[in-house]
C-alpha positions as CSV (number, residue, x, y, z in Angstrom):
1,M,14.7,11.9,1.5
2,S,10.9,11.6,1.4
3,G,8.1,13.2,3.2
4,R,4.5,14.3,2.9
5,G,3.3,17.8,2.9
6,R,-0.1,19.2,3.9
7,K,-3.3,18.1,2.3
8,A,-5.2,20.8,0.5
9,A,-8.6,20.8,-1.1
10,L,-9.1,22.2,-4.6
11,P,-10.4,25.7,-4.8
12,P,-14.3,25.6,-4.7
13,G,-14.5,27.1,-8.1
14,D,-12.8,24.0,-9.6
15,L,-15.9,21.9,-8.9
16,D,-18.6,24.6,-8.6
17,F,-20.7,23.5,-11.6
18,P,-24.2,24.8,-12.5
19,E,-27.0,22.9,-10.8
20,P,-28.4,20.2,-13.1
21,A,-31.9,20.7,-14.3
22,V,-34.8,18.3,-14.2
23,P,-37.0,19.3,-17.2
24,D,-40.3,17.8,-18.2
25,G,-38.5,15.1,-20.1
26,L,-37.1,13.8,-16.8
27,V,-33.5,14.1,-18.1
28,V,-30.8,14.8,-15.5
29,E,-27.5,16.2,-16.7
30,H,-24.3,15.7,-14.8
31,R,-21.2,17.8,-15.5
32,N,-17.9,16.2,-14.6
33,H,-14.6,17.9,-13.5
34,D,-13.8,18.9,-17.1
35,G,-17.2,20.4,-17.7
36,H,-18.4,17.5,-20.0
37,T,-22.1,16.5,-19.7
38,A,-23.7,13.1,-19.3
39,A,-27.5,12.8,-19.6
40,Y,-29.7,10.3,-17.7
41,D,-33.3,9.8,-18.8
42,F,-35.5,8.7,-15.9
43,A,-38.4,8.2,-18.2
44,L,-36.8,4.9,-19.1
45,L,-37.3,3.5,-15.6
46,P,-40.1,0.8,-15.5
47,V,-42.1,2.6,-12.7
48,A,-44.8,5.2,-12.6
49,E,-44.1,8.8,-13.6
50,P,-44.3,10.2,-10.0
51,M,-41.7,7.7,-8.9
52,Q,-39.5,8.5,-12.0
53,R,-39.6,12.2,-11.1
54,S,-38.9,11.6,-7.4
55,L,-35.8,9.5,-8.2
56,A,-34.7,12.1,-10.7
57,V,-34.9,14.8,-8.1
58,V,-32.7,12.9,-5.5
59,F,-30.3,11.9,-8.3
60,A,-30.0,15.6,-9.4
61,G,-29.4,16.6,-5.8
62,Q,-26.4,14.2,-5.6
63,C,-25.1,15.5,-8.9
64,R,-24.6,18.9,-7.3
65,R,-22.2,17.4,-4.8
66,A,-18.5,18.1,-5.4
67,S,-17.7,14.4,-4.8
68,W,-19.6,13.5,-8.0
69,S,-16.8,14.9,-10.2
70,A,-16.6,12.0,-12.7
71,H,-19.2,10.5,-15.0
72,A,-18.0,7.1,-13.7
73,T,-19.7,7.9,-10.4
74,S,-23.0,9.0,-11.8
75,R,-23.0,6.1,-14.2
76,G,-22.5,3.7,-11.3
77,V,-25.4,5.2,-9.3
78,W,-27.6,5.3,-12.4
79,R,-27.0,1.6,-12.9
80,E,-28.1,0.8,-9.3
81,I,-31.2,3.0,-9.6
82,R,-32.3,1.1,-12.7
83,R,-31.9,-2.2,-10.8
84,F,-33.9,-0.8,-7.9
85,A,-36.6,0.4,-10.2
86,A,-36.7,-3.1,-11.9
87,F,-37.2,-4.7,-8.5
88,L,-40.1,-2.3,-7.6
89,A,-41.7,-3.0,-11.0
90,E,-41.8,-6.8,-10.2
91,Q,-43.6,-6.3,-6.9
92,P,-47.4,-6.7,-6.7
93,D,-47.5,-3.7,-4.3
94,C,-45.3,-1.5,-6.4
95,P,-45.8,2.1,-5.2
96,R,-46.5,5.0,-7.6
97,D,-44.1,7.3,-5.7
98,L,-41.4,7.2,-3.0
99,D,-43.9,8.1,-0.2
100,G,-45.6,4.8,-1.0
101,V,-42.5,2.7,-0.2
102,T,-43.2,0.6,2.9
103,A,-40.9,-0.9,5.5
104,D,-42.1,-4.4,4.3
105,L,-41.2,-3.6,0.7
106,L,-37.7,-2.4,1.8
107,R,-37.1,-5.5,3.9
108,R,-37.9,-7.8,0.9
109,W,-35.5,-5.7,-1.2
110,R,-32.7,-5.9,1.3
111,L,-33.1,-9.6,1.9
112,A,-33.0,-10.2,-1.9
113,K,-29.8,-8.1,-2.3
114,L,-27.7,-8.6,0.8
115,A,-26.6,-12.1,-0.2
116,S,-24.2,-10.8,-2.9
117,P,-21.5,-8.1,-2.9
118,G,-23.1,-6.4,-5.9
119,G,-26.5,-6.5,-4.1
120,R,-25.0,-5.0,-1.0
121,Q,-23.5,-2.2,-3.1
122,Q,-26.9,-1.5,-4.6
123,V,-28.4,-1.3,-1.1
124,R,-25.8,1.2,0.0
125,T,-26.1,3.4,-3.0
126,V,-29.9,3.5,-3.3
127,S,-30.4,3.9,0.5
128,T,-28.1,7.0,0.4
129,L,-30.2,8.4,-2.4
130,L,-33.6,7.7,-0.8
131,R,-32.6,9.3,2.5
132,A,-32.4,12.6,0.7
133,D,-36.1,12.6,0.1
134,G,-37.8,14.4,2.9
135,R,-40.7,12.0,3.0
136,L,-38.4,9.1,3.9
137,Q,-36.5,10.8,6.8
138,S,-38.6,9.5,9.7
139,G,-40.4,6.3,10.7
140,P,-39.7,2.6,10.0
141,V,-38.6,3.3,6.4
142,A,-36.0,5.8,7.6
143,E,-34.7,3.3,10.1
144,L,-34.3,0.7,7.5
145,L,-32.6,3.1,5.1
146,A,-30.1,4.1,7.9
147,R,-29.4,0.5,8.9
148,R,-25.8,-0.5,8.3
149,V,-25.0,-2.7,5.3
150,P,-22.6,-5.6,6.1
151,G,-19.2,-5.1,4.4
152,S,-18.0,-7.4,1.7
153,R,-14.9,-9.5,2.2
154,G,-12.4,-8.3,-0.4
155,S,-11.6,-10.9,-3.1
156,V,-8.4,-9.1,-4.3
157,Q,-5.3,-10.6,-2.9
158,S,-1.7,-9.4,-3.0
159,Y,1.0,-11.1,-5.2
160,D,3.5,-13.5,-3.8
161,T,7.0,-12.2,-3.8
162,A,8.1,-14.1,-6.9
163,S,5.1,-13.0,-9.0
164,F,5.4,-9.3,-8.1
165,D,9.1,-9.3,-8.7
166,H,8.5,-10.8,-12.1
167,I,6.0,-8.0,-13.0
168,V,8.4,-5.3,-11.8
169,R,11.3,-6.8,-13.7
170,T,9.2,-7.0,-16.9
171,A,8.2,-3.3,-16.5
172,R,11.7,-2.2,-15.7
173,R,13.1,-4.0,-18.7
174,D,10.5,-2.5,-21.1
175,F,10.8,1.0,-19.7
176,R,14.6,1.0,-19.6
177,A,14.8,0.0,-23.3
178,A,12.5,2.9,-24.1
179,L,14.5,5.4,-21.9
180,L,17.8,4.4,-23.5
181,R,16.2,4.9,-26.9
182,I,14.8,8.3,-26.1
183,E,17.9,9.5,-24.4
184,G,20.2,8.4,-27.2
185,N,18.1,10.1,-29.9
186,G,17.7,13.1,-27.6
187,R,21.5,13.6,-27.3
188,L,21.8,13.5,-31.1
189,L,19.0,16.0,-31.5
190,E,20.6,18.4,-29.0
191,Q,23.9,18.1,-30.9
192,W,22.2,18.9,-34.1
193,R,20.3,21.9,-32.6
194,S,23.5,23.2,-31.0
195,G,25.5,23.0,-34.3
196,G,27.6,20.1,-33.2
197,I,26.5,18.2,-36.4
198,G,27.2,19.9,-39.7
199,P,25.5,19.5,-43.1
200,D,28.4,17.3,-44.2
201,D,27.9,14.9,-41.4
202,D,26.1,11.6,-42.2
203,R,23.8,12.3,-39.2
204,W,22.7,15.7,-40.4
205,V,19.5,14.4,-42.1
206,L,18.6,12.2,-39.0
207,G,19.1,15.3,-36.7
208,E,16.8,17.3,-39.0
209,T,14.2,14.5,-39.0
210,L,14.3,14.3,-35.2
211,D,13.9,18.1,-34.9
212,F,10.8,17.8,-37.1
213,L,9.5,14.9,-35.0
214,A,10.0,16.8,-31.7
215,R,8.1,19.8,-33.0
216,T,5.2,18.1,-34.8
217,G,5.0,14.7,-33.2
218,D,5.7,12.8,-36.4
219,V,8.4,12.3,-39.0
220,P,8.1,14.1,-42.4
221,R,5.5,12.4,-44.6
222,A,4.1,12.9,-48.0
223,I,0.9,11.8,-49.8
224,D,1.0,9.7,-53.0
225,A,-1.4,9.9,-55.9
226,S,-3.8,7.4,-54.2
227,G,-4.0,9.6,-51.1
228,R,-1.8,7.3,-48.9
229,E,0.9,8.6,-46.6
230,Y,4.5,7.6,-47.0
231,I,7.9,8.7,-45.7
232,P,10.0,10.2,-48.5
233,A,13.2,8.2,-49.4
234,K,15.5,10.9,-48.0
235,W,14.0,10.6,-44.5
236,L,13.4,6.9,-44.7
237,R,17.1,6.3,-45.4
238,A,18.2,8.5,-42.4
239,L,15.7,6.8,-40.1
240,G,16.8,3.3,-41.2
241,G,13.2,2.2,-41.9
242,G,9.6,3.1,-41.4
243,A,8.7,1.0,-38.3
244,R,7.5,2.8,-35.2
245,V,10.7,2.2,-33.3
246,Q,12.6,3.8,-36.2
247,T,10.2,6.8,-36.5
248,W,8.1,8.4,-33.7
249,K,9.2,6.0,-30.9
250,R,12.7,7.6,-31.2
251,L,11.5,10.5,-28.9
252,F,8.2,9.3,-27.4
253,L,6.9,6.5,-25.2
254,S,4.3,4.2,-26.6
255,R,1.1,3.6,-24.7
256,S,2.5,0.2,-23.6
257,E,5.8,1.7,-22.4
258,A,3.8,4.3,-20.5
259,V,2.2,1.4,-18.6
260,S,5.6,0.0,-17.8
261,L,6.7,3.3,-16.3
262,S,3.4,3.5,-14.3
263,V,4.0,0.0,-12.9
264,L,7.4,1.1,-11.7
265,L,5.7,4.1,-10.0
266,L,3.2,1.8,-8.4
267,A,6.0,-0.5,-7.1
268,E,8.0,2.5,-5.8
269,F,5.3,4.8,-4.4
270,G,2.2,2.6,-4.1
271,W,0.2,4.7,-6.5
272,N,-2.9,3.1,-7.9
273,L,-4.1,3.4,-11.4
274,S,-6.3,6.5,-10.8
275,V,-3.4,8.3,-9.1
276,V,-0.9,7.5,-11.9
277,D,-3.5,8.4,-14.5
278,R,-3.8,12.0,-13.2
279,A,-0.3,12.4,-11.9
280,R,1.0,16.0,-12.4
281,V,4.6,16.8,-13.4
282,P,6.9,16.8,-10.3
283,R,8.8,20.1,-9.8
284,A,12.5,20.0,-8.7
285,S,13.5,22.2,-5.8
286,P,15.4,25.3,-7.1
287,D,18.1,24.6,-4.6
288,P,19.5,21.1,-5.1
289,G,21.8,21.4,-2.1
290,R,25.5,20.9,-1.8
291,D,25.4,17.4,-3.2
292,G,23.6,18.6,-6.4
293,R,20.9,15.9,-6.0
294,P,17.4,17.2,-7.0
295,T,14.5,16.9,-4.6
296,Y,11.1,16.7,-6.3
297,R,7.8,17.9,-4.9
298,V,5.3,15.3,-6.2
299,P,1.6,16.2,-5.9
300,V,-0.5,13.1,-5.5
301,E,-4.2,13.5,-6.1
302,K,-6.6,11.4,-4.1
303,R,-10.3,11.4,-4.7
304,R,-12.0,10.6,-1.4
305,R,-15.6,9.5,-1.0
306,G,-17.8,12.4,-0.1
307,A,-14.8,14.8,0.2
308,G,-14.0,15.8,-3.4
309,R,-10.4,15.9,-4.6
310,W,-7.4,16.3,-2.2
311,Y,-3.7,16.5,-2.8
312,E,-0.8,15.3,-0.8
313,T,2.7,16.4,-1.6
314,E,5.6,13.9,-1.4
315,N,9.2,15.2,-1.4
316,V,11.4,12.7,-3.1
317,T,15.2,13.1,-3.6
318,D,17.2,11.5,-6.4
319,T,19.9,9.8,-4.3
320,G,21.2,7.6,-7.1
321,A,20.3,4.4,-8.9
322,G,17.4,2.5,-7.3
323,S,16.0,5.5,-5.4
324,G,12.5,6.8,-5.8
325,G,13.9,10.2,-6.9
326,R,15.9,8.5,-9.7
327,L,12.7,7.0,-11.1
328,I,11.1,10.5,-11.1
329,T,14.2,11.8,-13.0
330,Q,13.9,9.0,-15.5
331,A,10.2,9.5,-15.9
332,L,10.7,13.2,-16.7
333,A,13.5,12.4,-19.2
334,A,11.4,9.8,-21.0
335,T,8.4,12.1,-21.4
336,R,10.1,15.4,-21.9
337,F,9.8,15.5,-25.7
338,A,6.1,14.5,-25.6
339,R,5.3,17.1,-22.9
340,A,7.1,19.8,-24.9
341,A,5.2,18.9,-28.0
342,V,1.9,19.1,-26.1
343,A,2.8,22.4,-24.3
344,A,3.4,24.0,-27.8
345,V,-0.3,23.4,-28.5
346,D,-1.9,23.5,-25.0
347,P,0.4,25.1,-22.3
348,D,-2.1,24.4,-19.6
349,V,-1.6,20.7,-19.7
350,D,0.4,19.5,-16.6
351,V,0.4,15.7,-16.8
352,L,3.4,13.4,-16.1
353,I,2.4,10.4,-18.2
354,V,2.2,11.5,-21.8
355,S,2.5,8.9,-24.6
356,R,2.3,8.8,-28.4
357,T,-0.5,6.9,-30.0
358,A,0.0,5.0,-33.2
359,K,-2.6,7.1,-35.0
360,T,-5.1,9.7,-34.4
361,G,-8.4,8.0,-33.7
362,A,-12.0,9.2,-33.1
363,P,-12.6,11.2,-29.9
364,S,-13.1,8.9,-26.9
365,S,-16.7,8.5,-25.5
366,D,-15.2,8.6,-22.0
367,K,-15.6,12.3,-21.1
368,D,-13.9,11.7,-17.7
369,R,-10.6,11.4,-19.5
370,R,-8.6,14.3,-20.7
371,A,-9.0,14.7,-24.5
372,P,-5.8,13.8,-26.5
373,V,-3.8,16.6,-28.0
374,G,-3.1,15.5,-31.6
375,R,-1.5,12.0,-31.3
376,F,-0.5,12.5,-27.6
377,A,-2.6,10.8,-24.9
378,F,-2.5,11.4,-21.2
379,G,-2.4,9.0,-18.3
380,L,-3.6,5.4,-18.6
381,C,-6.9,3.8,-19.4
382,H,-7.9,0.2,-18.6
383,D,-7.5,-0.8,-22.2
384,D,-3.9,0.3,-22.2
385,V,-3.2,-1.9,-19.1
386,R,-5.1,-4.9,-20.5
387,F,-3.0,-4.7,-23.7
388,W,0.2,-4.4,-21.7
389,A,-0.7,-7.5,-19.6
390,R,-1.5,-9.5,-22.8
391,R,1.7,-8.3,-24.5
392,H,3.9,-9.5,-21.6
393,Q,1.8,-12.7,-21.0
394,L,0.6,-11.6,-17.6
395,S,-2.7,-12.5,-16.1
396,G,-4.8,-9.4,-15.7
397,S,-4.0,-5.8,-14.6
398,P,-1.2,-5.5,-12.1
399,F,-2.5,-2.3,-10.5
400,Q,-5.1,-3.4,-8.0
401,R,-3.2,-6.5,-6.7
402,G,0.1,-4.6,-7.1
403,R,-1.0,-1.7,-4.9
404,R,-2.3,-4.2,-2.3
405,T,1.1,-5.9,-2.4
406,V,3.0,-2.6,-1.9
407,V,0.7,-1.5,0.9
408,T,0.8,-4.7,2.9
409,R,4.6,-4.7,2.6
410,R,5.3,-1.0,3.5
411,G,2.4,0.1,5.7
412,P,-0.3,2.7,5.2
413,L,-0.2,4.9,2.1
414,Q,-2.7,7.8,1.9
415,H,-4.9,6.1,4.4
416,S,-5.1,5.5,8.2
417,Q,-3.6,2.7,10.2
418,A,-7.0,1.3,11.0
419,T,-8.0,1.2,7.3
420,H,-4.6,-0.4,6.5
421,D,-5.1,-3.2,9.1
422,R,-8.8,-3.8,8.3
423,R,-8.8,-3.5,4.5
424,Y,-5.3,-4.6,3.5
425,V,-3.5,-6.7,6.1
426,L,-6.0,-8.8,7.9
427,P,-7.9,-10.2,4.8
428,D,-4.8,-10.8,2.7
429,A,-4.0,-14.5,2.2
430,R,-0.3,-13.8,1.5
431,V,0.1,-11.9,4.7
432,Q,-1.7,-14.6,6.6
433,E,0.6,-17.3,5.1
434,E,3.8,-15.3,5.8
435,A,2.6,-14.6,9.4
436,R,2.2,-18.3,10.2
437,P,5.9,-19.1,10.8
438,V,6.4,-15.8,12.6
439,I,3.5,-16.5,14.9
440,A,4.7,-20.1,15.4
441,A,8.3,-18.9,16.2
442,G,6.8,-16.3,18.6
443,A,4.8,-19.0,20.4
444,L,7.8,-21.3,20.6
445,A,9.9,-18.5,21.9
446,A,7.3,-17.7,24.5
447,L,7.1,-21.4,25.5
448,D,10.9,-21.6,25.7
449,H,10.9,-18.5,27.9
450,A,8.2,-20.0,30.1
451,R,10.3,-23.1,30.5
452,T,13.5,-21.3,31.2
453,A,14.3,-21.4,34.9
454,V,14.5,-17.8,36.3
455,L,15.6,-16.5,39.6
456,A,12.7,-16.4,42.1
457,A,14.7,-15.4,45.2
458,Q,14.8,-11.8,46.2
459,L,18.0,-9.8,45.9
460,R,19.1,-7.9,49.0
461,K,22.0,-5.7,49.8
462,D,22.6,-7.0,53.3
463,S,21.5,-10.0,55.3
464,D,18.6,-10.1,57.7
465,P,19.3,-11.5,61.2
466,A,15.8,-13.0,61.2
467,D,16.6,-15.1,58.1
468,T,18.0,-18.7,58.3
469,P,21.3,-19.2,56.3
470,T,21.4,-22.1,53.9
471,A,24.1,-23.4,51.5
472,T,23.0,-21.1,48.7
473,A,20.8,-18.3,50.2
474,D,19.0,-17.2,53.4
475,C,15.5,-18.6,54.0
476,H,12.9,-16.0,55.2
477,D,10.1,-18.5,56.0
478,A,10.7,-22.3,55.7
479,G,7.1,-22.9,56.8
480,A,5.8,-21.2,53.6
481,S,8.0,-23.3,51.3
482,P,6.5,-24.3,47.8
483,W,8.0,-27.8,48.5
484,P,6.9,-28.6,52.1
485,D,7.9,-31.8,53.8
486,A,5.7,-34.0,56.0
487,G,6.7,-32.1,59.1
488,G,5.7,-28.7,57.8
489,G,9.2,-27.5,56.9
490,C,10.9,-27.3,53.5
491,G,11.7,-30.5,51.7
492,A,13.6,-29.1,48.7
493,S,17.3,-29.3,47.9
494,F,19.4,-26.3,48.7
495,L,19.9,-26.0,44.9
496,M,16.2,-25.1,44.7
497,C,16.6,-22.1,47.0
498,L,17.2,-19.8,44.1
499,G,13.8,-20.8,42.7
500,C,11.9,-20.1,45.9
501,P,10.3,-16.7,46.6
502,N,11.1,-17.1,50.3
503,A,14.8,-17.1,49.7
504,R,17.0,-14.0,50.1
505,V,20.3,-13.5,48.2
506,H,22.8,-10.8,49.4
507,A,26.4,-9.9,48.6
508,G,27.7,-12.6,51.1
509,H,26.3,-15.3,48.8
510,H,27.8,-14.0,45.6
511,P,31.3,-15.8,45.7
512,R,29.7,-19.1,46.6
513,L,27.1,-18.8,43.8
514,A,29.7,-17.7,41.3
515,H,31.7,-20.8,42.1
516,L,28.6,-23.0,41.8
517,E,27.9,-21.7,38.3
518,E,31.5,-22.4,37.3
519,A,31.3,-25.9,38.8
520,L,28.0,-26.7,36.9
521,S,29.7,-25.5,33.7
522,H,32.6,-27.9,34.3
523,L,30.1,-30.7,34.8
524,R,28.5,-30.0,31.4
525,S,31.9,-30.6,29.7
526,V,32.2,-34.1,31.2
527,L,28.6,-35.4,31.4
528,P,26.4,-36.6,28.5
529,E,24.2,-33.7,27.3
530,P,20.9,-35.3,28.2
531,V,22.1,-36.2,31.7
532,W,23.4,-32.7,32.3
533,H,20.1,-31.1,31.1
534,R,18.0,-33.4,33.2
535,E,20.0,-33.0,36.4
536,W,21.6,-29.5,36.3
537,A,20.2,-27.3,33.5
538,E,17.4,-25.8,35.6
539,H,19.8,-24.7,38.4
540,Y,22.3,-23.4,35.9
541,G,19.6,-21.3,34.3
542,R,18.7,-19.6,37.6
543,L,22.4,-18.8,38.2
544,E,22.6,-17.3,34.6
545,D,19.5,-15.1,35.4
546,L,21.1,-14.0,38.7
547,W,24.3,-12.7,36.9
548,R,22.3,-11.1,34.1
549,R,20.7,-9.0,36.8
550,L,23.8,-8.3,38.8
551,G,26.1,-7.8,35.8
552,A,29.3,-9.5,34.6
553,G,31.5,-7.1,36.7
554,R,30.0,-8.4,39.9
555,Q,30.4,-11.9,38.8
556,R,34.1,-11.5,38.1
557,T,34.6,-9.8,41.5
558,A,32.7,-12.6,43.2
559,L,34.9,-15.3,41.6
560,A,38.0,-13.5,42.9
561,Q,36.5,-13.7,46.4
562,V,35.7,-17.4,46.5
563,T,37.1,-19.0,49.7
564,D,38.0,-22.6,50.6
565,T,34.9,-22.9,52.6
566,D,32.8,-21.9,49.6
567,R,34.5,-24.6,47.5
568,A,34.0,-27.3,50.1
569,L,30.4,-26.4,50.6
570,I,29.7,-26.5,46.8
571,D,31.5,-29.8,46.5
572,L,29.3,-31.3,49.2
573,L,26.2,-29.9,47.6
574,L,27.0,-31.3,44.1
575,N,27.9,-34.7,45.5
576,G,24.6,-35.0,47.4
577,A,26.2,-35.0,50.8
578,L,24.6,-31.8,51.9
579,N,20.8,-32.1,52.5
580,P,18.4,-29.6,54.0
């Protein structure tokens, strides 16, 4: 069972940061969603000081918006401002301030930039900023800034079926090995903690070591005289060696294994890298139902342009192997010891993807990411994904192309049908390639249908005395025949009556027409197939259409009512002895 709950914005206080200041040094500070600060010095721009200050003011105004909750956003805008300033500095008529920007200057800038996707992005970003300056909100300059920038044709394509299946199999194999390892050691640890393993048991020291690992994030270590760490012999023998898989990987995912789990989440739910990176821990419903299968409420965070952060709730049930709910169950099992170790230090952390790093490194310069807790890292970064791809000999990150693959296969995910069609389906080469045989088959089916002889005669309940009886139907107006003769009447065979809109078929014709279809069927069994198709297939097709409309019951009834007169008349018709 799966479904989506209501979308809800974060409480305003979550993103209600103090307004950034623009001091005399022209430094603008931007605070991200975690309260970390990034500084941008507008004095570095190669333009006059009034222009520097004006650009700093509009930039600071955008920093106040809730949608700028990450340093990645402000860094991207800062990069485009620097490029715009460099363009201005190269112009002979470079203005000293924004109010000196002319329509002619903006046209030259747009023409220089609109030829490339990166340039179009610069025009969009800078135009949005400049429109915030009150001096540029009217006149020809304002019209140019408001002019639509042509969209870029996406270069990212989905995977073909074989390539994507290979990526998923690789991730599943890697994660499954990690899950089995963690579950096996977890069972031994639970036995030790519950008293199921006594001091006389050979596994006692290993259980004691796993308990220490679960609580501290590492196995017991000592420091030798030279200051180097080592695992004492007692613990080393119990572990079977000092390799990572024999020590901390017994209970924790590595960064690479966390990527494998994330690729499976991508393949199952269509989550992109940013969603997986911030995924919260799913909560199981307190009432699993009569079947005992847990249903998880999975909060999915989406950051939308100009609208801050929003959440959608997906309800996913563990219905067994291969289900999306089973993957959530396995993800919780694989990360439970790492999440417990983090919660002992920081109970407020609520992140699904928690992995163990090989060693404690220097704090990351990326302040948009949640800081590690000891040796435990949260979510995924691009370096993790690149390492995973190299390790498994794959070409590039699977996330962007992988999400496009899932979306084009399954339909819209966290976006509208229009966006799905415009951004994902129509530009995708794989979809276009797979659509060709479908379109061709549809065209052929339409052509076959067009060529199929259908009943044109009108069906009536009773005869009309004004109509003229024929061998197969009643003629309403021979003078309006589609096949007129030289004298103005109808020149067609009586077999063509069922294809004429002037013909009328009523219940009195049913026995004769049922016998005609049966006779044509018998002819098919004795004539060469090309001959039968050339001479009789069109007429047989109209009779089939007649009985499709009237129903098999009426056809059986009509066959039971065939008279000798009907048989004689049809024999004459098929032998060519009966002409109009």
